[in-house]
KOLBAKE-885218 format. One line per 3 residues: number of its first residue (from 1); their letters; for each residue y, x, z of C-alpha. Coordinates in nm, 4 decimals, padded with zeros to 6 digits. Example, Ala and Ser with C-alpha at 12.3 -4.5 7.8 and 13.67 -1.06 7.14 Angstrom:
<atoms>
1> AS> -00.4500,01.2300,00.7800  -00.1060,01.3670,00.7140 $
</atoms>
This chain:
<atoms>
1> XXX> 11.4406,08.7051,09.4161  11.5837,08.5270,09.7075  11.4964,08.1777,09.5866 $
4> XXX> 11.1550,08.2904,09.4979  11.1034,08.4103,09.8445  11.2071,08.0974,10.0062 $
7> XXX> 10.9689,07.8985,09.7912  10.6810,08.1230,09.8742  10.7591,08.1091,10.2415 $
10> XXX> 10.6944,07.7313,10.2201  10.3683,07.7457,10.0688  10.0051,07.7748,10.2190 $
13> XXX> 09.8737,08.1305,10.2717  09.5908,08.0827,10.0174  09.8406,07.9923,09.7584 $
16> XXX> 10.0602,08.2711,09.8449  09.7811,08.5125,09.8052  09.7202,08.3796,09.4598 $
19> XXX> 10.0676,08.3981,09.3546  10.1140,08.7593,09.4829  09.8030,08.8848,09.3140 $
22> XXX> 09.9874,08.8232,08.9815  10.2364,09.0837,09.0688  10.0245,09.3272,09.2821 $
25> XXX> 09.7466,09.5730,09.2636  09.4257,09.5729,09.4788  09.3111,09.8495,09.7009 $
28> XXX> 08.9996,10.0476,09.5982  08.7674,09.9457,09.8831  08.3834,09.8868,09.9072 $
31> XXX> 08.3796,09.6874,10.2190  08.4205,09.3665,10.0495  08.7863,09.3225,10.1341 $
34> XXX> 09.0587,09.3906,09.9024  09.4092,09.3812,10.0035  09.7003,09.3733,09.7760 $
37> XXX> 10.0564,09.4346,09.7941  10.3581,09.2180,09.7701  10.6802,09.2719,09.5801 $
40> XXX> 10.9884,09.4067,09.7475  11.3525,09.2660,09.7510  11.5028,09.4353,09.4423 $
43> XXX> 11.6067,09.7861,09.4596  11.9655,09.8117,09.3090  12.1711,10.1154,09.1746 $
46> XXX> 11.9046,10.3510,09.1601  11.9592,10.5140,08.8392  11.7885,10.4392,08.4989 $
49> XXX> 11.4883,10.6746,08.5446  11.3949,10.6318,08.9165  11.0643,10.7722,09.0603 $
52> XXX> 10.8887,10.6809,09.3785  10.6510,10.8035,09.5926  10.3914,10.5808,09.8221 $
55> XXX> 10.1922,10.7121,10.0925  09.9814,10.5838,10.3980  10.1938,10.6779,10.7321 $
58> XXX> 10.1015,11.0006,10.8649  09.8805,11.0899,10.5671  10.1061,11.2080,10.2802 $
61> XXX> 10.0283,11.5292,10.0947  10.2906,11.5303,09.8223  10.1198,11.8671,09.6612 $
64> XXX> 09.7949,11.7695,09.5705  09.6188,11.4922,09.3571  09.2838,11.3659,09.4697 $
67> XXX> 08.9831,11.2900,09.2575  08.9426,10.9322,09.1042  08.6751,10.6838,09.2182 $
70> XXX> 08.6965,10.8112,09.5871  08.6231,10.5133,09.8029  08.5085,10.4694,10.1700 $
73> XXX> 08.4066,10.8364,10.1661  08.7574,10.9580,10.2018  08.8347,10.9516,10.5868 $
76> XXX> 09.1964,11.0541,10.5462  09.3235,10.8074,10.2908  09.6445,10.9096,10.1263 $
79> XXX> 09.5942,11.2637,10.1110  09.7382,11.3274,09.7505  10.0713,11.2995,09.5501 $
82> XXX> 10.0507,10.9609,09.4172  10.0227,11.0531,09.0521  10.1104,10.6944,08.9319 $
85> XXX> 10.4786,10.7034,08.9142  10.5108,10.3469,08.7859  10.5058,10.1746,09.1078 $
88> XXX> 10.8199,09.9791,09.0127  10.8849,09.6984,08.7864  11.2161,09.6235,08.6074 $
91> XXX> 11.4350,09.4380,08.8342  11.6214,09.1262,08.8062  11.9761,09.2590,08.7425 $
94> XXX> 11.9307,09.4520,08.4190  11.6161,09.6610,08.4757  11.5938,10.0245,08.4769 $
97> XXX> 11.8830,10.0901,08.2533  12.1207,09.9554,08.5352  11.9023,10.0984,08.8114 $
100> XXX> 11.7495,09.7558,08.9050  11.3752,09.7583,09.0250  11.1291,09.5718,09.2322 $
103> XXX> 10.8527,09.7415,09.4127  10.4724,09.6889,09.3023  10.3010,09.9633,09.5012 $
106> XXX> 09.9597,10.0402,09.3491  09.6884,10.2497,09.5087  09.4374,10.1480,09.2584 $
109> XXX> 09.4836,10.4584,09.0432  09.3848,10.8232,09.0529  09.6849,10.9266,09.2430 $
112> XXX> 09.5710,10.7304,09.5503  09.2240,10.8602,09.6636  09.0904,10.6204,09.9025 $
115> XXX> 09.0895,10.3062,10.0919  09.3489,10.2517,10.3773  09.0569,10.0502,10.5682 $
118> XXX> 08.9187,10.3916,10.6604  09.2055,10.4752,10.8975  09.1050,10.3630,11.2475 $
121> XXX> 09.3387,10.1238,11.4366  09.3363,10.0173,11.7928  09.3656,09.6333,11.6835 $
124> XXX> 09.1700,09.4032,11.4667  09.4850,09.2171,11.3569  09.5895,08.8750,11.3803 $
127> XXX> 09.2896,08.7399,11.2158  09.0231,08.9518,11.3689  08.9798,09.1247,11.0326 $
130> XXX> 09.0244,09.4840,10.9267  09.3659,09.6463,11.0106  09.4978,09.8102,10.7040 $
133> XXX> 09.7821,10.0395,10.8617  10.1186,10.1111,10.7394  10.2431,10.1636,10.3795 $
136> XXX> 10.5423,10.3522,10.2980  10.7459,10.3604,09.9651  11.0444,10.5850,09.8664 $
139> XXX> 11.2336,10.5455,09.5566  11.4961,10.7809,09.4335  11.7056,10.8070,09.1144 $
142> XXX> 11.9803,10.9992,08.9465  12.2766,10.8270,08.7756  12.4032,10.9890,08.4346 $
145> XXX> 12.7587,10.9637,08.5553  12.6846,11.1873,08.8572  12.3757,11.3839,08.7655 $
148> XXX> 12.4037,11.6090,09.0683  12.3624,11.3297,09.2968  12.0422,11.1674,09.3792 $
151> XXX> 12.0101,10.8122,09.5324  11.7525,10.6932,09.7661  11.5995,10.3835,09.9591 $
154> XXX> 11.2911,10.3797,10.1804  11.0731,10.0750,10.3098  10.7779,10.0983,10.5528 $
157> XXX> 10.5505,09.7851,10.6279  10.2600,09.7120,10.8215  09.9649,09.4945,10.6951 $
160> XXX> 10.0715,09.1240,10.7058  09.7755,08.9269,10.8235  09.9476,08.5896,10.7210 $
163> XXX> 09.9792,08.6878,10.3586  09.6711,08.9453,10.3483  09.8834,09.1873,10.1949 $
166> XXX> 10.1617,09.4677,10.2556  10.4894,09.2918,10.1631  10.7832,09.5155,10.1225 $
169> XXX> 11.0270,09.2246,10.1887  10.9222,09.2458,10.5520  11.1078,09.5906,10.5940 $
172> XXX> 11.4301,09.5264,10.7552  11.3581,09.1596,10.8345  11.4535,08.9990,11.1540 $
175> XXX> 11.2085,08.8416,11.3918  11.1939,08.4655,11.3771  10.9739,08.3594,11.6743 $
178> XXX> 10.8546,08.6952,11.8090  10.4998,08.6103,11.6934  10.3842,08.8402,11.4152 $
181> XXX> 10.0903,08.6456,11.3496  10.2974,08.3164,11.3176  10.6558,08.2719,11.2139 $
184> XXX> 10.7375,08.6373,11.1801  10.4858,08.6699,10.8995  10.7228,08.4433,10.7089 $
187> XXX> 11.0298,08.6647,10.7744  11.1728,08.8363,10.4653  11.4581,09.0756,10.3970 $
190> XXX> 11.7351,08.8361,10.2591  11.9223,09.0915,10.0379  11.8528,09.3552,09.7990 $
193> XXX> 11.8013,09.6929,09.8909  12.0702,09.9480,09.7618  11.9771,10.3122,09.6611 $
196> XXX> 12.2309,10.5292,09.8433  12.3565,10.8659,09.7577  12.1799,11.1730,09.9214 $
199> XXX> 12.5053,11.4159,09.9974  12.5223,11.7200,09.7781  12.5477,12.0334,10.0296 $
202> XXX> 12.8788,12.1651,09.9973  12.9331,12.5304,10.0034  13.2552,12.5958,10.1998 $
205> XXX> 13.2627,12.9773,10.2496  13.0710,13.2971,10.2916  13.0491,13.6104,10.5189 $
208> XXX> 12.8531,13.9017,10.4990  12.5930,14.0048,10.7406  12.3286,14.2618,10.7882 $
211> XXX> 12.0809,14.2309,10.4940  12.2554,13.9393,10.3250  12.5182,13.6903,10.3952 $
214> XXX> 12.5743,13.3603,10.5753  12.6660,13.0767,10.3543  12.8737,12.7992,10.5211 $
217> XXX> 12.7684,12.4545,10.4231  12.9015,12.1187,10.4882  12.6311,11.8433,10.4959 $
220> XXX> 12.7461,11.5033,10.4425  12.6257,11.1679,10.6224  12.3033,11.0012,10.5659 $
223> XXX> 12.3778,10.7219,10.7902  12.4089,10.4852,10.5046  12.0759,10.5522,10.3495 $
226> XXX> 11.8434,10.2602,10.4033  11.5137,10.3486,10.5586  11.3809,10.0313,10.6615 $
229> XXX> 11.0704,09.9288,10.8516  10.9207,09.5989,10.9740  10.8875,09.6949,11.3460 $
232> XXX> 11.0658,09.3861,11.4654  10.7746,09.1639,11.3214  10.4900,09.3974,11.2569 $
235> XXX> 10.1531,09.2654,11.3734  10.0672,09.5960,11.5378  10.4296,09.6930,11.6659 $
238> XXX> 10.2781,09.8436,11.9828  10.0540,10.0840,11.7910  10.2632,10.1593,11.4781 $
241> XXX> 10.6182,10.1534,11.6093  10.8459,10.3384,11.6311  10.7623,10.4808,11.2895 $
244> XXX> 10.9865,10.8055,11.3206  11.0264,10.7959,10.9313  11.3538,10.9999,10.9270 $
247> XXX> 11.3144,11.3801,10.9861  11.6507,11.5022,10.8636  11.8182,11.6661,10.5832 $
250> XXX> 11.6027,11.9418,10.4311  11.7742,12.2422,10.2445  11.5873,12.3000,09.9021 $
253> XXX> 11.6627,12.5776,09.6498  11.5715,12.6667,09.2952  11.5940,12.9841,09.0839 $
256> XXX> 11.8126,12.9814,08.7601  12.0575,13.1789,08.5516  12.3814,13.2860,08.7112 $
259> XXX> 12.5785,13.1103,08.4392  12.7954,12.7909,08.4533  12.6072,12.4856,08.3452 $
262> XXX> 12.2527,12.6138,08.4427  12.1911,12.3095,08.6725  12.2481,12.0675,08.3962 $
265> XXX> 11.9299,12.1567,08.2635  11.7263,12.1207,08.5920  11.4928,11.8533,08.6791 $
268> XXX> 11.6056,11.6741,09.0004  11.2374,11.6048,09.0810  11.0865,11.7831,09.3912 $
271> XXX> 10.7270,11.7750,09.2317  10.6236,11.7911,08.8781  10.3259,11.5761,08.8104 $
274> XXX> 10.0557,11.6773,08.5731  09.8003,11.4615,08.3906  09.5416,11.3032,08.6035 $
277> XXX> 09.2346,11.5243,08.6803  08.8926,11.4367,08.5542  08.7586,11.5165,08.8813 $
280> XXX> 08.8114,11.7239,09.1904  09.1741,11.7914,09.3105  09.4677,11.9343,09.1274 $
283> XXX> 09.7674,12.1142,09.2930  10.1025,11.9763,09.1868  10.3731,12.1849,09.0536 $
286> XXX> 10.6633,12.2507,09.2696  10.9910,12.2126,09.1026  11.2363,12.2465,09.4012 $
289> XXX> 11.1282,12.4712,09.7059  11.1847,12.4147,10.0718  11.4309,12.6680,10.1716 $
292> XXX> 11.3421,12.9017,10.4593  11.5339,13.1596,10.6398  11.1904,13.3471,10.6853 $
295> XXX> 11.1612,13.3924,10.3212  11.2981,13.7434,10.2840  11.2504,13.7557,09.9176 $
298> XXX> 11.3054,13.4062,09.8142  10.9573,13.3674,09.6491  10.8486,13.0720,09.8465 $
301> XXX> 10.5459,13.2369,09.9926  10.4822,13.3582,10.3684  10.4343,13.7366,10.2791 $
304> XXX> 10.3351,13.9981,10.5041  10.6055,14.0933,10.7511  10.7793,13.7705,10.7431 $
307> XXX> 10.7965,13.5677,11.0492  10.5981,13.2426,11.0234  10.7052,13.0978,11.3565 $
310> XXX> 11.0711,13.1344,11.3303  11.1394,12.7851,11.4786  10.8477,12.7856,11.6940 $
313> XXX> 10.7216,12.4573,11.5198  10.5134,12.5921,11.2325  10.2737,12.8759,11.2389 $
316> XXX> 10.1407,13.0585,10.9173  10.3694,12.8721,10.6850  10.7546,12.9173,10.6133 $
319> XXX> 10.9342,12.6985,10.8185  11.1874,12.4637,10.6519  11.5429,12.4673,10.7100 $
322> XXX> 11.6360,12.1027,10.8465  11.9704,11.9835,10.9164  11.9120,11.7059,11.2066 $
325> XXX> 12.0776,11.3958,11.2590  12.2867,11.1608,10.9917  12.6480,11.2686,11.0694 $
328> XXX> 12.8663,11.4909,10.8705  12.7700,11.8371,10.9968  12.9004,12.1914,10.9269 $
331> XXX> 12.6239,12.4626,10.9439  12.5358,12.7930,10.7871  12.2264,12.9419,10.6295 $
334> XXX> 12.1315,13.3141,10.5801  12.0580,13.4048,10.2302  11.8828,13.7518,10.2082 $
337> XXX> 11.9879,14.0291,09.9754  11.6966,14.0785,09.7348  11.7053,14.4173,09.5707 $
340> XXX> 11.6370,14.4049,09.1902  11.7468,14.0298,09.1616  11.8834,13.9452,08.8259 $
343> XXX> 11.8983,13.5685,08.8631  12.0658,13.3114,09.1040  11.9430,13.0492,09.3481 $
346> XXX> 12.0849,12.6988,09.3596  12.0957,12.4903,09.6773  12.0081,12.1325,09.7032 $
349> XXX> 11.9430,11.8633,09.9784  11.6453,11.6464,10.0061  11.5598,11.3972,10.2819 $
352> XXX> 11.2565,11.4570,10.5010  11.0257,11.1640,10.6018  10.7460,11.1121,10.8148 $
355> XXX> 10.6829,11.4491,10.9613  10.3223,11.4715,11.0733  10.3803,11.5691,11.4294 $
358> XXX> 10.5435,11.2503,11.4669  10.2732,11.0310,11.2797  10.0611,10.7699,11.4313 $
361> XXX> 09.6728,10.8337,11.4364  09.7058,11.1640,11.2662  09.3899,11.2618,11.0387 $
364> XXX> 09.1966,11.5440,11.1871  09.0900,11.7338,10.8737  09.2610,12.0477,10.7312 $
367> XXX> 09.4643,11.8180,10.4803  09.6526,11.6491,10.7622  09.9567,11.4727,10.6751 $
370> XXX> 10.2831,11.6829,10.6228  10.6336,11.6015,10.5599  10.7543,11.3952,10.2658 $
373> XXX> 11.0429,11.5136,10.0795  11.2569,11.2730,09.8912  11.1216,11.2873,09.5250 $
376> XXX> 11.4590,11.3861,09.3915  11.7383,11.5861,09.5338  12.1125,11.6274,09.5185 $
379> XXX> 12.2303,11.9456,09.3704  12.5154,12.2036,09.4315  12.5929,12.3505,09.0655 $
382> XXX> 12.7272,12.6761,09.2310  12.5027,12.9882,09.1725  12.4398,13.1877,09.4665 $
385> XXX> 12.3444,13.5447,09.3617  12.0595,13.7026,09.6047  12.1375,14.0602,09.4666 $
388> XXX> 12.4634,14.0592,09.6772  12.3626,13.7388,09.8855  12.6953,13.5831,09.7973 $
391> XXX> 12.7972,13.2864,09.5912  12.9022,13.3715,09.2330  13.2735,13.2753,09.2819 $
394> XXX> 13.5509,13.1492,09.0660  13.3330,12.9944,08.8102  13.3818,12.6533,08.6370 $
397> XXX> 13.0386,12.4693,08.6909  13.1176,12.1714,08.4657  13.3469,12.0652,08.1755 $
400> XXX> 13.3762,11.7230,08.0165  13.6322,11.6213,07.7290  13.6751,11.2603,07.6261 $
403> XXX> 13.9232,11.0739,07.3997  14.0668,10.7196,07.4502  14.3617,10.5610,07.2388 $
406> XXX> 14.4595,10.8968,07.1163  14.4788,11.0675,07.4592  14.2314,11.3465,07.5625 $
409> XXX> 14.1117,11.3927,07.9163  13.9606,11.7169,08.0376  13.7660,11.7041,08.3667 $
412> XXX> 13.6197,12.0160,08.5339  13.4652,12.1376,08.8710  13.4626,12.4595,09.0306 $
415> XXX> 13.1995,12.5671,09.2786  13.3845,12.8207,09.4836  13.7522,12.9328,09.4529 $
418> XXX> 13.8013,13.2761,09.6384  14.0461,13.4426,09.4077  14.1838,13.1597,09.1748 $
421> XXX> 14.5525,13.1273,09.1152  14.5079,12.8490,08.8404  14.3929,12.7231,08.5103 $
424> XXX> 14.4949,12.7046,08.1456  14.3493,12.4405,07.9031  14.2996,12.5894,07.5375 $
427> XXX> 14.2609,12.3535,07.2544  14.0555,12.4591,06.9499  14.1321,12.3073,06.5989 $
430> XXX> 13.9059,12.2509,06.3105  14.0176,12.5668,06.1271  13.9595,12.7746,06.4438 $
433> XXX> 14.3132,12.8048,06.5614  14.3897,12.7675,06.9191  14.6802,12.6361,07.1159 $
436> XXX> 14.7424,12.6256,07.4883  14.7777,12.2662,07.5833  14.9312,12.2976,07.9320 $
439> XXX> 15.3078,12.4061,07.9431  15.2672,12.5737,08.2824  14.9759,12.6864,08.4869 $
442> XXX> 14.7616,12.4272,08.6408  14.7541,12.5270,09.0155  14.4263,12.5982,09.1984 $
445> XXX> 14.3526,12.3267,09.4719  14.1574,12.5598,09.6804  14.2513,12.9062,09.5590 $
448> XXX> 14.1273,13.1356,09.8228  13.9542,12.8866,10.0713  13.5904,12.9611,09.9331 $
451> XXX> 13.5666,12.5663,09.8680  13.5164,12.4134,09.5264  13.7419,12.1371,09.3786 $
454> XXX> 13.7541,11.8716,09.1033  14.0351,11.8658,08.8442  14.1383,11.5971,08.5631 $
457> XXX> 14.4247,11.6544,08.3136  14.5285,11.3899,08.0314  14.7162,11.5180,07.7227 $
460> XXX> 14.8516,11.2733,07.4672  14.8020,11.3091,07.0874  15.1328,11.5293,07.0484 $
463> XXX> 15.0056,11.7583,07.3189  14.6484,11.7849,07.1710  14.7965,11.8953,06.8322 $
466> XXX> 14.4550,11.8334,06.6348  14.2104,11.9879,06.9025  13.8644,11.8959,06.8464 $
469> XXX> 13.7234,12.0937,07.1507  13.8780,12.2775,07.4508  13.8176,12.5708,07.6870 $
472> XXX> 13.9197,12.5888,08.0557  14.0310,12.9361,08.1497  14.0394,13.0521,08.5052 $
475> XXX> 14.3633,13.2760,08.5996  14.2679,13.4944,08.8877  14.5055,13.6304,09.1453 $
478> XXX> 14.4843,13.9787,08.9973  14.5974,13.8341,08.6413  14.2445,13.8452,08.4920 $
481> XXX> 14.1246,13.5628,08.2937  13.7933,13.3969,08.2127  13.7096,13.1103,07.9764 $
484> XXX> 13.4508,12.8552,08.0223  13.3434,12.5872,07.7547  13.3857,12.4653,07.4978 $
487> XXX> 13.3762,12.0929,07.5598  13.4207,11.8723,07.2434  13.5911,11.5491,07.2333 $
</atoms>
């Protein structure tokens, strides 16, 4: 990719447009001018099934898909969910199976319902032609080896008059000569963009409160997530910079059974995209909800009697629980006790982007842009039971068993340890006979702290004694025991 960009930079603008058009998609515009979008540096380590969302800055509505064939009549371009999720092509380092992609943003499809030229700007651009505004792209994926952890990268670019296109390579590039209409138009990001983990919200404890409980959380750092813009070289940096793309870490939640392993069946995507509508608009199905302390019955709806302006920022809707900043943060969130509840909720973390109150040239209609949530989230597998408003403690949330060279390794994780003394590993043979594999109790790492822990134990062939699968047994402080599994070798 780097070599091809250097070659492109040495060619004339007309030839560049021709070359880029091979890889890009044209906008749906009736005004006789059709911009197209250039490739990005390769996105690496994004997982084998990454998804993306592209939107025009300040005008995203992830929850709605607009009608097809809407051209200049759309006065607030970008008000939809970007139905087309194939905005990435296989990358140079192994393709999707290895999490390698290149960007190919395309708003020539039913998921992009308008022409960005409709967005008024205060500058006519370097060449005196239409200014096409700012295009944002976010890509997220999940690695099979760490299925609870989403990975993410974001690029944001102004229209590049030199190439007559939005070039994602410009995001993060350094200024060459300070002239966006000259040398800066030839400045490209020299390295790949690496998708970086979104931290899993770690539950560190709980304390009862009136009508529920406060769940203590540790939120990891997001300082390393690449959120790159081209503000150093943008043609309209005075208008479109700073972008204020990063909003904060957004707490998400989902209902599910109160049993270990339930999150393994969850889709990590925030929204589930249906088929393209024949006409009109279509609401996108929410998959993870934005958590709000105002939601007294955890139904995702602002019901009568629930405060719709808790934070003083949003009226008439549930206010999201946002952890600001990028540093490691300890916080707590109130979980209400919901009478009659039989299921649990699971907490996850997404990244908020482009909150509309920070947007540039915000649209004036009722579908004004809203905060974008990273298309996938990082999930804590510990169930939280709203009936008592407490985490379901002392559960093993995941178990894996593997064999190599005759040795068997068992890995497991706990969500919360409040009353755990330790663990036993029980092997099961082909004939159904059982044998305890550990000679002494495997001590709990956390025990009573309220934190979860990870464990890994390896047994040789003699210790396995023909076991084909294993259970892991929690031994609690009161002597009671509970088995989880089995996991097969």
